[in-house]
C-alpha positions, 0 to 999 in steps of 0.5 A, a space after each residue: 500500500 502506498 503511503 498517504 501524502 500526510 504519511 509521506 511528509 512524516 517519512 521524509 521528516 518534513 514539517 510544514 511552516 505556518 501558512 503565510 498571510 496574504 501580502 496584498 488584496 488576494 486570497 491564499 487559495 481559491 477552490 472552484 469545483 475540484 480545482 484549488 488554485 494557490 496564489 504565488 508564494 515567495 520564500 518566507 521564514 518567520 514572516 520575513 523574506 528569506 533572500 533577495 537578489 537574482 539567480 545567476 548574480 547574487 543567488 546560485 542555482 542551488 539556492 534558487 532551487 531551495 527557495 522554490 522548495 520553500 515556496 512549495 512548503 508554504 503552498 502545501 501549508 495553505 492547501 492543508 489549512 484549506 482542505 484539512 489534510 493533504 490526503 485530499 490532493 488527487 494530483 498536482 495539475 500545474 506549477 508556474 515558476 517565476 525566476 528573477 534572473 541576471 542577464 544571460 541566466 537560462 537555468 529557470 527550469 532547474 531552479 523550479 525543479 526545487 518545487 517539482 522534486 518535492 511534489 514528486 517526492 510527496 505525491 509520486 507520479 500524481 505530483 508530476 505536473 504541467 509546468 512553466 518556468 519563466 525568467 523575469 526582471 524583478 519579483 515582489 520584494 526583490 525575491 529571486 523566486 515566486 511559485 504558484 500552484 494548481 491542484 486537483 482535489 477531492 
């Protein structure tokens, strides 16, 4: 029998953070039918931005991937808060990652792999989503990464 998402979190030794409060006039997530849209997450810890800068300049590819992973942990905390459990997630439908990039930086997909790898570790093949990884000039509060999510839920 396959471990549930909640069991897998424990197995992987992952503790989800407190869901971050919205930083503007939006909802952390919106559910319409079986679709749960999670607003873009920027890497936060204890209410503060974890890192400023651009990938390929002051932020390494590995740091960027770790920050994308943090964004995913925050999104999962929002999902759990909304649904009561991650076990109601049927699959990850889409991940959209935005990477503040120095000129010439082209490794956006590898940065967003930090999000995708965690989702696959947690949900197995149901965590392998459609995805986009986009390089941008700037992101809110000067962060290097922002990631948004779309989940199918029951």
